[in-house]
All heavy atoms as a GROMACS GRO file, in nm:
protein
  574
    1MET      N    1   0.226   0.460  -0.180
    1MET     CA    2   0.267   0.393  -0.301
    1MET      C    3   0.147   0.348  -0.384
    1MET      O    4   0.149   0.357  -0.505
    1MET     CB    5   0.353   0.270  -0.269
    1MET     CG    6   0.483   0.299  -0.207
    1MET     SD    7   0.599   0.345  -0.334
    1MET     CE    8   0.742   0.369  -0.237
    2LEU      N    9   0.045   0.297  -0.316
    2LEU     CA   10  -0.071   0.247  -0.389
    2LEU      C   11  -0.144   0.360  -0.460
    2LEU      O   12  -0.198   0.340  -0.570
    2LEU     CB   13  -0.164   0.174  -0.293
    2LEU     CG   14  -0.281   0.099  -0.356
    2LEU    CD1   15  -0.229  -0.007  -0.453
    2LEU    CD2   16  -0.367   0.036  -0.251
    3LYS      N   17  -0.141   0.479  -0.401
    3LYS     CA   18  -0.206   0.593  -0.465
    3LYS      C   19  -0.138   0.626  -0.598
    3LYS      O   20  -0.206   0.658  -0.696
    3LYS     CB   21  -0.200   0.714  -0.372
    3LYS     CG   22  -0.282   0.832  -0.421
    3LYS     CD   23  -0.263   0.956  -0.336
    3LYS     CE   24  -0.309   0.934  -0.195
    3LYS     NZ   25  -0.305   1.057  -0.115
    4ARG      N   26  -0.007   0.615  -0.605
    4ARG     CA   27   0.064   0.642  -0.730
    4ARG      C   28   0.031   0.537  -0.836
    4ARG      O   29   0.021   0.569  -0.954
    4ARG     CB   30   0.214   0.645  -0.705
    4ARG     CG   31   0.257   0.763  -0.624
    4ARG     CD   32   0.404   0.763  -0.603
    4ARG     NE   33   0.443   0.871  -0.514
    4ARG     CZ   34   0.556   0.877  -0.449
    4ARG    NH1   35   0.644   0.781  -0.465
    4ARG    NH2   36   0.583   0.977  -0.371
    5LEU      N   37   0.015   0.411  -0.793
    5LEU     CA   38  -0.023   0.308  -0.889
    5LEU      C   39  -0.162   0.334  -0.944
    5LEU      O   40  -0.186   0.317  -1.064
    5LEU     CB   41  -0.019   0.171  -0.822
    5LEU     CG   42   0.118   0.110  -0.800
    5LEU    CD1   43   0.107  -0.017  -0.718
    5LEU    CD2   44   0.185   0.082  -0.931
    6VAL      N   45  -0.253   0.375  -0.859
    6VAL     CA   46  -0.390   0.404  -0.904
    6VAL      C   47  -0.390   0.523  -0.998
    6VAL      O   48  -0.456   0.520  -1.103
    6VAL     CB   49  -0.482   0.427  -0.782
    6VAL    CG1   50  -0.616   0.481  -0.825
    6VAL    CG2   51  -0.499   0.300  -0.703
    7ILE      N   52  -0.314   0.625  -0.967
    7ILE     CA   53  -0.308   0.744  -1.053
    7ILE      C   54  -0.248   0.709  -1.189
    7ILE      O   55  -0.298   0.752  -1.293
    7ILE     CB   56  -0.229   0.856  -0.983
    7ILE    CG1   57  -0.311   0.912  -0.867
    7ILE    CG2   58  -0.195   0.968  -1.081
    7ILE    CD1   59  -0.236   1.009  -0.780
    8SER      N   60  -0.142   0.628  -1.191
    8SER     CA   61  -0.082   0.592  -1.319
    8SER      C   62  -0.175   0.504  -1.401
    8SER      O   63  -0.178   0.515  -1.524
    8SER     CB   64   0.053   0.524  -1.299
    8SER     OG   65   0.036   0.402  -1.231
    9ALA      N   66  -0.251   0.417  -1.337
    9ALA     CA   67  -0.349   0.336  -1.410
    9ALA      C   68  -0.460   0.423  -1.468
    9ALA      O   69  -0.504   0.403  -1.582
    9ALA     CB   70  -0.407   0.229  -1.319
   10ILE      N   71  -0.504   0.522  -1.392
   10ILE     CA   72  -0.607   0.613  -1.441
   10ILE      C   73  -0.555   0.695  -1.558
   10ILE      O   74  -0.625   0.714  -1.658
   10ILE     CB   75  -0.658   0.703  -1.326
   10ILE    CG1   76  -0.740   0.621  -1.227
   10ILE    CG2   77  -0.739   0.820  -1.380
   10ILE    CD1   78  -0.777   0.695  -1.102
   11VAL      N   79  -0.431   0.741  -1.549
   11VAL     CA   80  -0.371   0.819  -1.660
   11VAL      C   81  -0.360   0.733  -1.785
   11VAL      O   82  -0.390   0.778  -1.896
   11VAL     CB   83  -0.234   0.875  -1.617
   11VAL    CG1   84  -0.156   0.927  -1.736
   11VAL    CG2   85  -0.252   0.986  -1.515
   12ALA      N   86  -0.320   0.607  -1.769
   12ALA     CA   87  -0.307   0.518  -1.885
   12ALA      C   88  -0.443   0.493  -1.950
   12ALA      O   89  -0.456   0.498  -2.073
   12ALA     CB   90  -0.243   0.386  -1.844
   13TRP      N   91  -0.545   0.470  -1.870
   13TRP     CA   92  -0.679   0.447  -1.927
   13TRP      C   93  -0.734   0.574  -1.991
   13TRP      O   94  -0.801   0.567  -2.096
   13TRP     CB   95  -0.775   0.396  -1.820
   13TRP     CG   96  -0.766   0.248  -1.803
   13TRP    CD1   97  -0.709   0.180  -1.701
   13TRP    CD2   98  -0.815   0.149  -1.894
   13TRP    NE1   99  -0.720   0.045  -1.721
   13TRP    CE2  100  -0.784   0.024  -1.839
   13TRP    CE3  101  -0.881   0.154  -2.016
   13TRP    CZ2  102  -0.818  -0.095  -1.903
   13TRP    CZ3  103  -0.914   0.035  -2.079
   13TRP    CH2  104  -0.883  -0.087  -2.022
   14LEU      N  105  -0.710   0.689  -1.930
   14LEU     CA  106  -0.758   0.813  -1.990
   14LEU      C  107  -0.689   0.840  -2.123
   14LEU      O  108  -0.754   0.886  -2.219
   14LEU     CB  109  -0.737   0.930  -1.895
   14LEU     CG  110  -0.836   0.942  -1.781
   14LEU    CD1  111  -0.797   1.056  -1.690
   14LEU    CD2  112  -0.977   0.962  -1.833
   15ALA      N  113  -0.560   0.813  -2.132
   15ALA     CA  114  -0.491   0.830  -2.259
   15ALA      C  115  -0.546   0.736  -2.365
   15ALA      O  116  -0.564   0.774  -2.481
   15ALA     CB  117  -0.341   0.807  -2.241
   16PHE      N  118  -0.576   0.614  -2.325
   16PHE     CA  119  -0.635   0.518  -2.417
   16PHE      C  120  -0.772   0.564  -2.466
   16PHE      O  121  -0.800   0.562  -2.587
   16PHE     CB  122  -0.646   0.382  -2.347
   16PHE     CG  123  -0.718   0.277  -2.426
   16PHE    CD1  124  -0.654   0.214  -2.531
   16PHE    CD2  125  -0.847   0.241  -2.395
   16PHE    CE1  126  -0.719   0.117  -2.604
   16PHE    CE2  127  -0.913   0.144  -2.467
   16PHE     CZ  128  -0.848   0.081  -2.572
   17LEU      N  129  -0.855   0.609  -2.375
   17LEU     CA  130  -0.989   0.654  -2.413
   17LEU      C  131  -0.985   0.783  -2.495
   17LEU      O  132  -1.062   0.799  -2.591
   17LEU     CB  133  -1.076   0.673  -2.288
   17LEU     CG  134  -1.110   0.545  -2.213
   17LEU    CD1  135  -1.184   0.578  -2.084
   17LEU    CD2  136  -1.192   0.452  -2.300
   18LEU      N  137  -0.897   0.874  -2.460
   18LEU     CA  138  -0.884   0.997  -2.538
   18LEU      C  139  -0.833   0.970  -2.679
   18LEU      O  140  -0.877   1.034  -2.774
   18LEU     CB  141  -0.792   1.095  -2.466
   18LEU     CG  142  -0.850   1.166  -2.344
   18LEU    CD1  143  -0.741   1.245  -2.274
   18LEU    CD2  144  -0.964   1.256  -2.385
   19MET      N  145  -0.742   0.876  -2.691
   19MET     CA  146  -0.689   0.841  -2.822
   19MET      C  147  -0.800   0.787  -2.913
   19MET      O  148  -0.816   0.831  -3.027
   19MET     CB  149  -0.578   0.737  -2.808
   19MET     CG  150  -0.524   0.684  -2.937
   19MET     SD  151  -0.392   0.562  -2.913
   19MET     CE  152  -0.471   0.438  -2.814
   20HIS      N  153  -0.879   0.696  -2.860
   20HIS     CA  154  -0.986   0.640  -2.941
   20HIS      C  155  -1.099   0.740  -2.962
   20HIS      O  156  -1.160   0.742  -3.070
   20HIS     CB  157  -1.037   0.511  -2.879
   20HIS     CG  158  -0.941   0.398  -2.894
   20HIS    ND1  159  -0.920   0.336  -3.013
   20HIS    CD2  160  -0.858   0.340  -2.806
   20HIS    CE1  161  -0.830   0.242  -2.998
   20HIS    NE2  162  -0.789   0.243  -2.872
   21GLY      N  163  -1.128   0.820  -2.864
   21GLY     CA  164  -1.230   0.922  -2.880
   21GLY      C  165  -1.190   1.028  -2.980
   21GLY      O  166  -1.274   1.077  -3.058
   22TYR      N  167  -1.064   1.063  -2.983
   22TYR     CA  168  -1.017   1.163  -3.079
   22TYR      C  169  -1.038   1.116  -3.222
   22TYR      O  170  -1.089   1.189  -3.307
   22TYR     CB  171  -0.869   1.194  -3.054
   22TYR     CG  172  -0.807   1.279  -3.162
   22TYR    CD1  173  -0.833   1.415  -3.168
   22TYR    CD2  174  -0.725   1.223  -3.259
   22TYR    CE1  175  -0.778   1.494  -3.267
   22TYR    CE2  176  -0.670   1.300  -3.358
   22TYR     CZ  177  -0.697   1.436  -3.362
   22TYR     OH  178  -0.642   1.514  -3.460
   23TYR      N  179  -0.997   0.993  -3.248
   23TYR     CA  180  -1.012   0.943  -3.384
   23TYR      C  181  -1.156   0.909  -3.420
   23TYR      O  182  -1.194   0.912  -3.535
   23TYR     CB  183  -0.921   0.822  -3.407
   23TYR     CG  184  -0.780   0.867  -3.434
   23TYR    CD1  185  -0.680   0.851  -3.340
   23TYR    CD2  186  -0.749   0.930  -3.553
   23TYR    CE1  187  -0.553   0.896  -3.364
   23TYR    CE2  188  -0.621   0.976  -3.579
   23TYR     CZ  189  -0.524   0.958  -3.484
   23TYR     OH  190  -0.398   1.004  -3.508
   24TYR      N  191  -1.237   0.877  -3.321
   24TYR     CA  192  -1.378   0.849  -3.349
   24TYR      C  193  -1.455   0.977  -3.381
   24TYR      O  194  -1.532   0.983  -3.475
   24TYR     CB  195  -1.442   0.777  -3.230
   24TYR     CG  196  -1.587   0.744  -3.251
   24TYR    CD1  197  -1.624   0.638  -3.333
   24TYR    CD2  198  -1.686   0.819  -3.189
   24TYR    CE1  199  -1.756   0.607  -3.352
   24TYR    CE2  200  -1.819   0.789  -3.208
   24TYR     CZ  201  -1.855   0.683  -3.289
   24TYR     OH  202  -1.986   0.653  -3.308
   25PHE      N  203  -1.433   1.082  -3.301
   25PHE     CA  204  -1.510   1.205  -3.317
   25PHE      C  205  -1.448   1.306  -3.414
   25PHE      O  206  -1.514   1.400  -3.454
   25PHE     CB  207  -1.532   1.273  -3.181
   25PHE     CG  208  -1.626   1.197  -3.094
   25PHE    CD1  209  -1.581   1.139  -2.977
   25PHE    CD2  210  -1.759   1.183  -3.128
   25PHE    CE1  211  -1.668   1.068  -2.895
   25PHE    CE2  212  -1.847   1.112  -3.048
   25PHE     CZ  213  -1.801   1.054  -2.931
   26SER      N  214  -1.323   1.287  -3.451
   26SER     CA  215  -1.260   1.386  -3.539
   26SER      C  216  -1.294   1.363  -3.686
   26SER      O  217  -1.272   1.451  -3.768
   26SER     CB  218  -1.109   1.386  -3.520
   26SER     OG  219  -1.054   1.265  -3.564
   27GLY      N  220  -1.342   1.247  -3.720
   27GLY     CA  221  -1.377   1.220  -3.859
   27GLY      C  222  -1.258   1.194  -3.947
   27GLY      O  223  -1.262   1.218  -4.067
   28ASN      N  224  -1.150   1.146  -3.890
   28ASN     CA  225  -1.030   1.118  -3.969
   28ASN      C  226  -1.038   0.984  -4.040
   28ASN      O  227  -0.942   0.943  -4.103
   28ASN     CB  228  -0.905   1.119  -3.880
   28ASN     CG  229  -0.864   1.259  -3.842
   28ASN    OD1  230  -0.897   1.354  -3.913
   28ASN    ND2  231  -0.796   1.272  -3.731
   29GLY      N  232  -1.149   0.916  -4.030
   29GLY     CA  233  -1.161   0.786  -4.094
   29GLY      C  234  -1.156   0.791  -4.244
   29GLY      O  235  -1.111   0.699  -4.310
   30GLY      N  236  -1.201   0.901  -4.306
   30GLY     CA  237  -1.203   0.911  -4.450
   30GLY      C  238  -1.078   0.968  -4.512
   30GLY      O  239  -1.061   0.962  -4.634
   31THR      N  240  -0.989   1.025  -4.433
   31THR     CA  241  -0.867   1.084  -4.488
   31THR      C  242  -0.762   0.976  -4.510
   31THR      O  243  -0.759   0.875  -4.441
   31THR     CB  244  -0.810   1.192  -4.396
   31THR    OG1  245  -0.781   1.132  -4.269
   31THR    CG2  246  -0.909   1.305  -4.377
   32MET      N  247  -0.678   0.999  -4.608
   32MET     CA  248  -0.576   0.900  -4.639
   32MET      C  249  -0.466   0.895  -4.532
   32MET      O  250  -0.424   0.789  -4.491
   32MET     CB  251  -0.513   0.932  -4.775
   32MET     CG  252  -0.608   0.912  -4.890
   32MET     SD  253  -0.654   0.740  -4.910
   32MET     CE  254  -0.505   0.675  -4.978
   33HIS      N  255  -0.421   1.012  -4.488
   33HIS     CA  256  -0.312   1.017  -4.391
   33HIS      C  257  -0.347   1.117  -4.281
   33HIS      O  258  -0.312   1.234  -4.290
   33HIS     CB  259  -0.181   1.059  -4.459
   33HIS     CG  260  -0.140   0.966  -4.566
   33HIS    ND1  261  -0.088   0.843  -4.540
   33HIS    CD2  262  -0.143   0.978  -4.701
   33HIS    CE1  263  -0.061   0.782  -4.654
   33HIS    NE2  264  -0.093   0.862  -4.753
   34PRO      N  265  -0.415   1.072  -4.175
   34PRO     CA  266  -0.442   1.164  -4.064
   34PRO      C  267  -0.314   1.197  -3.989
   34PRO      O  268  -0.213   1.127  -4.001
   34PRO     CB  269  -0.540   1.087  -3.976
   34PRO     CG  270  -0.516   0.945  -4.008
   34PRO     CD  271  -0.472   0.941  -4.152
   35SER      N  272  -0.318   1.303  -3.913
   35SER     CA  273  -0.200   1.346  -3.839
   35SER      C  274  -0.163   1.242  -3.734
   35SER      O  275  -0.249   1.190  -3.664
   35SER     CB  276  -0.228   1.480  -3.770
   35SER     OG  277  -0.118   1.517  -3.692
   36PHE      N  278  -0.035   1.213  -3.725
   36PHE     CA  279   0.011   1.113  -3.629
   36PHE      C  280   0.048   1.174  -3.494
   36PHE      O  281   0.072   1.100  -3.399
   36PHE     CB  282   0.132   1.038  -3.686
   36PHE     CG  283   0.256   1.122  -3.693
   36PHE    CD1  284   0.347   1.122  -3.589
   36PHE    CD2  285   0.282   1.203  -3.803
   36PHE    CE1  286   0.462   1.200  -3.595
   36PHE    CE2  287   0.395   1.280  -3.809
   36PHE     CZ  288   0.485   1.279  -3.705
   37VAL      N  289   0.052   1.307  -3.484
   37VAL     CA  290   0.099   1.372  -3.361
   37VAL      C  291   0.007   1.344  -3.242
   37VAL      O  292   0.055   1.306  -3.134
   37VAL     CB  293   0.121   1.522  -3.384
   37VAL    CG1  294   0.158   1.592  -3.254
   37VAL    CG2  295   0.226   1.545  -3.490
   38PRO      N  296  -0.127   1.358  -3.255
   38PRO     CA  297  -0.210   1.325  -3.138
   38PRO      C  298  -0.200   1.179  -3.098
   38PRO      O  299  -0.195   1.146  -2.979
   38PRO     CB  300  -0.352   1.359  -3.184
   38PRO     CG  301  -0.336   1.451  -3.297
   38PRO     CD  302  -0.207   1.415  -3.362
   39LEU      N  303  -0.195   1.091  -3.196
   39LEU     CA  304  -0.182   0.948  -3.164
   39LEU      C  305  -0.050   0.921  -3.094
   39LEU      O  306  -0.045   0.847  -2.995
   39LEU     CB  307  -0.192   0.865  -3.292
   39LEU     CG  308  -0.174   0.715  -3.274
   39LEU    CD1  309  -0.287   0.658  -3.190
   39LEU    CD2  310  -0.166   0.647  -3.408
   40LEU      N  311   0.057   0.981  -3.141
   40LEU     CA  312   0.188   0.963  -3.079
   40LEU      C  313   0.188   1.016  -2.936
   40LEU      O  314   0.243   0.953  -2.845
   40LEU     CB  315   0.296   1.032  -3.162
   40LEU     CG  316   0.439   1.018  -3.114
   40LEU    CD1  317   0.484   0.873  -3.124
   40LEU    CD2  318   0.530   1.107  -3.194
   41LEU      N  319   0.125   1.130  -2.914
   41LEU     CA  320   0.117   1.187  -2.779
   41LEU      C  321   0.041   1.095  -2.684
   41LEU      O  322   0.086   1.067  -2.574
   41LEU     CB  323   0.051   1.325  -2.785
   41LEU     CG  324   0.030   1.393  -2.651
   41LEU    CD1  325   0.164   1.431  -2.590
   41LEU    CD2  326  -0.057   1.514  -2.667
   42PHE      N  327  -0.074   1.046  -2.729
   42PHE     CA  328  -0.153   0.957  -2.643
   42PHE      C  329  -0.080   0.827  -2.614
   42PHE      O  330  -0.083   0.777  -2.502
   42PHE     CB  331  -0.288   0.927  -2.708
   42PHE     CG  332  -0.379   1.047  -2.717
   42PHE    CD1  333  -0.452   1.070  -2.832
   42PHE    CD2  334  -0.391   1.135  -2.612
   42PHE    CE1  335  -0.536   1.180  -2.841
   42PHE    CE2  336  -0.474   1.245  -2.621
   42PHE     CZ  337  -0.546   1.267  -2.736
   43VAL      N  338  -0.012   0.773  -2.714
   43VAL     CA  339   0.062   0.649  -2.694
   43VAL      C  340   0.180   0.669  -2.600
   43VAL      O  341   0.206   0.586  -2.513
   43VAL     CB  342   0.106   0.589  -2.829
   43VAL    CG1  343   0.205   0.476  -2.811
   43VAL    CG2  344  -0.014   0.541  -2.908
   44LEU      N  345   0.249   0.780  -2.613
   44LEU     CA  346   0.362   0.808  -2.524
   44LEU      C  347   0.316   0.826  -2.379
   44LEU      O  348   0.382   0.776  -2.286
   44LEU     CB  349   0.438   0.932  -2.571
   44LEU     CG  350   0.526   0.913  -2.694
   44LEU    CD1  351   0.590   1.046  -2.733
   44LEU    CD2  352   0.633   0.809  -2.668
   45VAL      N  353   0.206   0.895  -2.359
   45VAL     CA  354   0.152   0.911  -2.223
   45VAL      C  355   0.110   0.777  -2.166
   45VAL      O  356   0.139   0.744  -2.051
   45VAL     CB  357   0.034   1.011  -2.223
   45VAL    CG1  358  -0.040   1.009  -2.091
   45VAL    CG2  359   0.084   1.152  -2.252
   46GLN      N  360   0.044   0.696  -2.249
   46GLN     CA  361  -0.002   0.566  -2.202
   46GLN      C  362   0.116   0.474  -2.169
   46GLN      O  363   0.118   0.410  -2.064
   46GLN     CB  364  -0.091   0.502  -2.307
   46GLN     CG  365  -0.156   0.375  -2.262
   46GLN     CD  366  -0.250   0.319  -2.365
   46GLN    OE1  367  -0.244   0.357  -2.481
   46GLN    NE2  368  -0.334   0.229  -2.325
   47VAL      N  369   0.214   0.468  -2.254
   47VAL     CA  370   0.329   0.381  -2.230
   47VAL      C  371   0.409   0.427  -2.109
   47VAL      O  372   0.453   0.344  -2.027
   47VAL     CB  373   0.418   0.374  -2.357
   47VAL    CG1  374   0.552   0.310  -2.328
   47VAL    CG2  375   0.346   0.298  -2.466
   48SER      N  376   0.427   0.557  -2.094
   48SER     CA  377   0.502   0.605  -1.977
   48SER      C  378   0.427   0.578  -1.847
   48SER      O  379   0.488   0.543  -1.746
   48SER     CB  380   0.534   0.754  -1.991
   48SER     OG  381   0.416   0.830  -1.994
   49ALA      N  382   0.295   0.590  -1.848
   49ALA     CA  383   0.218   0.559  -1.727
   49ALA      C  384   0.224   0.411  -1.695
   49ALA      O  385   0.235   0.372  -1.578
   49ALA     CB  386   0.073   0.603  -1.745
   50ILE      N  387   0.220   0.327  -1.797
   50ILE     CA  388   0.228   0.183  -1.774
   50ILE      C  389   0.366   0.144  -1.722
   50ILE      O  390   0.379   0.063  -1.629
   50ILE     CB  391   0.193   0.106  -1.902
   50ILE    CG1  392   0.043   0.121  -1.932
   50ILE    CG2  393   0.230  -0.041  -1.893
   50ILE    CD1  394   0.002   0.071  -2.068
   51LEU      N  395   0.471   0.201  -1.781
   51LEU     CA  396   0.606   0.170  -1.734
   51LEU      C  397   0.630   0.221  -1.592
   51LEU      O  398   0.697   0.155  -1.512
   51LEU     CB  399   0.710   0.229  -1.829
   51LEU     CG  400   0.722   0.160  -1.964
   51LEU    CD1  401   0.822   0.234  -2.052
   51LEU    CD2  402   0.762   0.015  -1.947
   52PHE      N  403   0.574   0.337  -1.558
   52PHE     CA  404   0.586   0.387  -1.422
   52PHE      C  405   0.516   0.294  -1.324
   52PHE      O  406   0.570   0.262  -1.218
   52PHE     CB  407   0.527   0.528  -1.412
   52PHE     CG  408   0.529   0.584  -1.274
   52PHE    CD1  409   0.646   0.632  -1.220
   52PHE    CD2  410   0.414   0.587  -1.197
   52PHE    CE1  411   0.649   0.683  -1.091
   52PHE    CE2  412   0.415   0.637  -1.069
   52PHE     CZ  413   0.533   0.685  -1.016
   53ALA      N  414   0.396   0.248  -1.359
   53ALA     CA  415   0.323   0.157  -1.271
   53ALA      C  416   0.396   0.024  -1.256
   53ALA      O  417   0.403  -0.032  -1.146
   53ALA     CB  418   0.182   0.134  -1.325
   54PHE      N  419   0.452  -0.026  -1.365
   54PHE     CA  420   0.527  -0.151  -1.358
   54PHE      C  421   0.652  -0.136  -1.272
   54PHE      O  422   0.680  -0.220  -1.186
   54PHE     CB  423   0.565  -0.196  -1.499
   54PHE     CG  424   0.640  -0.326  -1.502
   54PHE    CD1  425   0.575  -0.445  -1.474
   54PHE    CD2  426   0.774  -0.328  -1.531
   54PHE    CE1  427   0.644  -0.564  -1.477
   54PHE    CE2  428   0.844  -0.447  -1.534
   54PHE     CZ  429   0.779  -0.566  -1.506
   55GLY      N  430   0.725  -0.029  -1.292
   55GLY     CA  431   0.845  -0.007  -1.212
   55GLY      C  432   0.814   0.014  -1.064
   55GLY      O  433   0.886  -0.037  -0.977
   56LEU      N  434   0.707   0.086  -1.036
   56LEU     CA  435   0.670   0.109  -0.896
   56LEU      C  436   0.623  -0.020  -0.830
   56LEU      O  437   0.652  -0.043  -0.713
   56LEU     CB  438   0.561   0.216  -0.889
   56LEU     CG  439   0.526   0.268  -0.751
   56LEU    CD1  440   0.648   0.335  -0.688
   56LEU    CD2  441   0.411   0.365  -0.758
   57SER      N  442   0.553  -0.103  -0.904
   57SER     CA  443   0.509  -0.229  -0.844
   57SER      C  444   0.627  -0.323  -0.818
   57SER      O  445   0.630  -0.392  -0.716
   57SER     CB  446   0.405  -0.297  -0.933
   57SER     OG  447   0.461  -0.329  -1.057
   58ILE      N  448   0.726  -0.323  -0.908
   58ILE     CA  449   0.846  -0.402  -0.883
   58ILE      C  450   0.922  -0.347  -0.763
   58ILE      O  451   0.970  -0.422  -0.677
   58ILE     CB  452   0.936  -0.405  -1.009
   58ILE    CG1  453   0.867  -0.476  -1.123
   58ILE    CG2  454   1.071  -0.467  -0.980
   58ILE    CD1  455   0.841  -0.622  -1.098
   59TYR      N  456   0.931  -0.214  -0.753
   59TYR     CA  457   0.998  -0.152  -0.638
   59TYR      C  458   0.926  -0.187  -0.508
   59TYR      O  459   0.990  -0.218  -0.408
   59TYR     CB  460   1.002  -0.001  -0.658
   59TYR     CG  461   1.060   0.072  -0.540
   59TYR    CD1  462   1.197   0.075  -0.518
   59TYR    CD2  463   0.978   0.138  -0.449
   59TYR    CE1  464   1.251   0.142  -0.410
   59TYR    CE2  465   1.031   0.205  -0.341
   59TYR     CZ  466   1.167   0.206  -0.321
   59TYR     OH  467   1.219   0.271  -0.213
   60CYS      N  468   0.793  -0.183  -0.510
   60CYS     CA  469   0.717  -0.217  -0.389
   60CYS      C  470   0.736  -0.364  -0.352
   60CYS      O  471   0.740  -0.397  -0.233
   60CYS     CB  472   0.570  -0.188  -0.410
   60CYS     SG  473   0.530  -0.014  -0.413
   61ALA      N  474   0.747  -0.450  -0.450
   61ALA     CA  475   0.766  -0.592  -0.421
   61ALA      C  476   0.904  -0.618  -0.362
   61ALA      O  477   0.920  -0.703  -0.274
   61ALA     CB  478   0.746  -0.674  -0.548
   62ILE      N  479   1.004  -0.546  -0.410
   62ILE     CA  480   1.140  -0.569  -0.362
   62ILE      C  481   1.167  -0.496  -0.231
   62ILE      O  482   1.223  -0.552  -0.137
   62ILE     CB  483   1.242  -0.525  -0.469
   62ILE    CG1  484   1.231  -0.617  -0.590
   62ILE    CG2  485   1.383  -0.526  -0.415
   62ILE    CD1  486   1.313  -0.571  -0.707
   63ARG      N  487   1.126  -0.370  -0.221
   63ARG     CA  488   1.160  -0.286  -0.107
   63ARG      C  489   1.041  -0.250  -0.020
   63ARG      O  490   1.044  -0.149   0.050
   63ARG     CB  491   1.225  -0.158  -0.156
   63ARG     CG  492   1.348  -0.177  -0.239
   63ARG     CD  493   1.464  -0.222  -0.160
   63ARG     NE  494   1.496  -0.119  -0.063
   63ARG     CZ  495   1.586  -0.129   0.030
   63ARG    NH1  496   1.655  -0.239   0.041
   63ARG    NH2  497   1.609  -0.032   0.113
   64GLY      N  498   0.937  -0.329  -0.023
   64GLY     CA  499   0.818  -0.297   0.054
   64GLY      C  500   0.842  -0.297   0.204
   64GLY      O  501   0.938  -0.355   0.254
   65SER      N  502   0.756  -0.233   0.276
   65SER     CA  503   0.774  -0.220   0.421
   65SER      C  504   0.744  -0.350   0.494
   65SER      O  505   0.791  -0.371   0.605
   65SER     CB  506   0.683  -0.109   0.475
   65SER     OG  507   0.548  -0.141   0.450
   66LYS      N  508   0.669  -0.440   0.435
   66LYS     CA  509   0.631  -0.564   0.503
   66LYS      C  510   0.722  -0.681   0.467
   66LYS      O  511   0.701  -0.792   0.511
   66LYS     CB  512   0.487  -0.602   0.465
   66LYS     CG  513   0.385  -0.497   0.498
   66LYS     CD  514   0.358  -0.493   0.644
   66LYS     CE  515   0.244  -0.393   0.668
   66LYS     NZ  516   0.219  -0.371   0.806
   67ARG      N  517   0.824  -0.659   0.385
   67ARG     CA  518   0.904  -0.773   0.338
   67ARG      C  519   0.989  -0.832   0.450
   67ARG      O  520   1.010  -0.953   0.454
   67ARG     CB  521   0.992  -0.733   0.220
   67ARG     CG  522   1.104  -0.640   0.254
   67ARG     CD  523   1.184  -0.606   0.130
   67ARG     NE  524   1.287  -0.512   0.164
   67ARG     CZ  525   1.411  -0.546   0.196
   67ARG    NH1  526   1.446  -0.671   0.194
   67ARG    NH2  527   1.498  -0.454   0.229
   68LEU      N  528   1.036  -0.752   0.546
   68LEU     CA  529   1.116  -0.804   0.656
   68LEU      C  530   1.029  -0.880   0.755
   68LEU      O  531   1.075  -0.976   0.818
   68LEU     CB  532   1.190  -0.693   0.727
   68LEU     CG  533   1.299  -0.624   0.643
   68LEU    CD1  534   1.362  -0.510   0.723
   68LEU    CD2  535   1.405  -0.722   0.600
   69ASN      N  536   0.905  -0.842   0.769
   69ASN     CA  537   0.815  -0.913   0.860
   69ASN      C  538   0.777  -1.050   0.807
   69ASN      O  539   0.739  -1.139   0.884
   69ASN     CB  540   0.688  -0.831   0.883
   69ASN     CG  541   0.717  -0.701   0.955
   69ASN    OD1  542   0.819  -0.690   1.022
   69ASN    ND2  543   0.629  -0.604   0.940
   70SER      N  544   0.783  -1.070   0.676
   70SER     CA  545   0.746  -1.199   0.620
   70SER      C  546   0.860  -1.300   0.620
   70SER      O  547   0.838  -1.416   0.589
   70SER     CB  548   0.695  -1.180   0.476
   70SER     OG  549   0.800  -1.133   0.394
   71MET      N  550   0.981  -1.258   0.654
   71MET     CA  551   1.095  -1.350   0.658
   71MET      C  552   1.084  -1.439   0.782
   71MET      O  553   1.046  -1.394   0.889
   71MET     CB  554   1.227  -1.273   0.661
   71MET     CG  555   1.258  -1.200   0.534
   71MET     SD  556   1.410  -1.106   0.542
   71MET     CE  557   1.530  -1.230   0.584
   72PRO      N  558   1.119  -1.566   0.764
   72PRO     CA  559   1.114  -1.654   0.882
   72PRO      C  560   1.227  -1.618   0.978
   72PRO      O  561   1.340  -1.592   0.939
   72PRO     CB  562   1.133  -1.794   0.823
   72PRO     CG  563   1.199  -1.771   0.691
   72PRO     CD  564   1.154  -1.636   0.644
   73SER      N  565   1.194  -1.615   1.103
   73SER     CA  566   1.296  -1.585   1.206
   73SER      C  567   1.356  -1.716   1.253
   73SER      O  568   1.289  -1.815   1.273
   73SER     CB  569   1.234  -1.509   1.322
   73SER     OG  570   1.132  -1.586   1.382
   74GLY      N  571   1.486  -1.716   1.269
   74GLY     CA  572   1.543  -1.841   1.310
   74GLY      C  573   1.681  -1.837   1.356
   74GLY      O  574   1.766  -1.780   1.387
   0.00000   0.00000   0.00000
């Protein structure tokens, strides 16, 4: 499970860096209306990776393998 969280965090950061690198190196700063498709793609990848990591962390917290061991016996 932790490997999937790490992979989704890496994907989210790579999408963030690629998005900013694309607009920095493409020279779209001087155009009035640059294309929104690459930005939309990077944002969708980043948001989906973040939502996957959030959902997986909630799942691990609720259904983790150690949750029964932490319950008080009585």
